[in-house]
N, C-alpha and C positions, 0 to 999 in steps of 0.2 A: 119103257122107262126104267132106268137103273133103280135097283132096290138097295137102299142104304147108302152109306157114305164110304168113300175110299180115301186112302192117302194118295198123294201124287205118284209115289213109287208103285203102289198097287195098280193105279190106273194105267201107268206107262207099261207095266208088265202085261196087263190084259190087252193093251193096244198092240204090243209086239206079237203076242200069241194070235190074236184075231187077224192081224195083217199077214202073218206068216201062213196062216191057213188059206188065205186068198192070193198067195204069191205076191204080196206087196212087201215093200221094205219100209222101215221106220227110221227116219234120220232127223237131225236138227237142221232146219233150213238155214242157209247162210247168206250174208250180203256178198256183194261182188268182191270185197276184200277178204273174204273168208271168215269174218266174224259172225258168230251165231246170232240169230234174231231173238229178241225177247224184250221185255219191258220191266225194268226194275229187277225184282227178284224172280220174275216169271220167265220160264224158258219155253220157246216154241218147239213143238214136235209136229212132224208131218208124215203122211204116208205117200209113197211113190209107187207107180206101176213099174212093170218090167223095163219100159223104155226110159225110166227116170223122170217121168212127168209127175209133178206134184198133184195129188188128187184132193187132199184136204189137210188142214192144219188147225192147231189149237194151242193156247198157252196153258202151261202147267205151273202151279205155284211152286216156289222153291223151298217150301218148308216141309217138315215131316208129319205134321198133324193131319187129321182127317179134314178133307175139303168140305165146304158147306154143300148141302143137297143141290143148291142152284149151280154151283161151280161144277160139281160132278156131272149133273145133267147136261150142262153146256158142252163139256168135253165129249160126252157120249153122243150128243146130237151133231157135233161137228164132223164126226166120222161115220154116222149112221148110213148115209147114202151109199157108201162103198163097203162097209162091213156088215150091214144089216141091222135091222131094228133090234134093240136089246143086246147088242154085241158084248156089252160089259158084264152081263149076267150069264153068259154062256159058259 
């Protein structure tokens, strides 16, 4: 379980580093028209394997403040299956 809070920017930076170590890529998933997926001020980010298959995704808040512990944990849990338990604290 992640220790402490993170900003969305910190969480995304950690996601990119953890994904790179596993030879995954991080991109914003898009709809068929090329528009990025999200809800309101939240942006979706996903990890993809070498063949371009989406493995996991989560929504990241669009603000610069610390996320609540619940939101931080939910982002970590969304990617745990592919990046390993506690990937955000490594």
